[in-house]
Steps between C-alpha positions, in 0.01 A plus 500: 500500500637847419596726787545873522779628722518848646826606660456759773644613831318583823616862483282544189211523748647830629596651165311739276673317214451147642342213313581641156393848609157364582434377149518131580421253773525654848604303809469779756230300677741209553762724661238685707344174622840362599593817691172470690589145610796661679273711723486819293207666329542626146324765295496467123371739241508587132765738375347700221298295259702186468723390788408348834751499786550488876461856627554450873581240764369527853594325821259528793294754305791739431689546177855368508589725205325836517407767748150637484469872431230735631268398214540130573712450189788253511744677270814557708740220594540435872805676653717186495432479124576866426802385296259366235486773236259338256127462563332163541474333162845623399712419807662158529293301757807338654617850599194576715345170608620342825796270438314204650208552262733523198665174609160328535393626155828385342468159661134449407507641145810314386589337167302190598179690574208380291136593515213277414342628182160492675634743765644740245 
């Protein structure tokens, strides 16, 4: 039986240009679901008209990435992430995610990772 293979990386789920810039299959839900098994909550949203990505990660109801401004907007990186100069969607996720989370993502979404076509 023929098979279709898509090569992707977990950090595509955090990138404005991930998953062929949103023009192909999107696995953001797989990355988001896995992060949630680790005790986090994730928020995902569309970027413009065609890409879907993880826009925030919370632990115990608080963002681990952004500080909330007076309007309730989560646009500014938390102080310990002030070195990140690019906005979400452009910044490299391994530069702002907790090291332990990056290690878990690298371990889970490795070269042997396969998804059941029914789950895709």
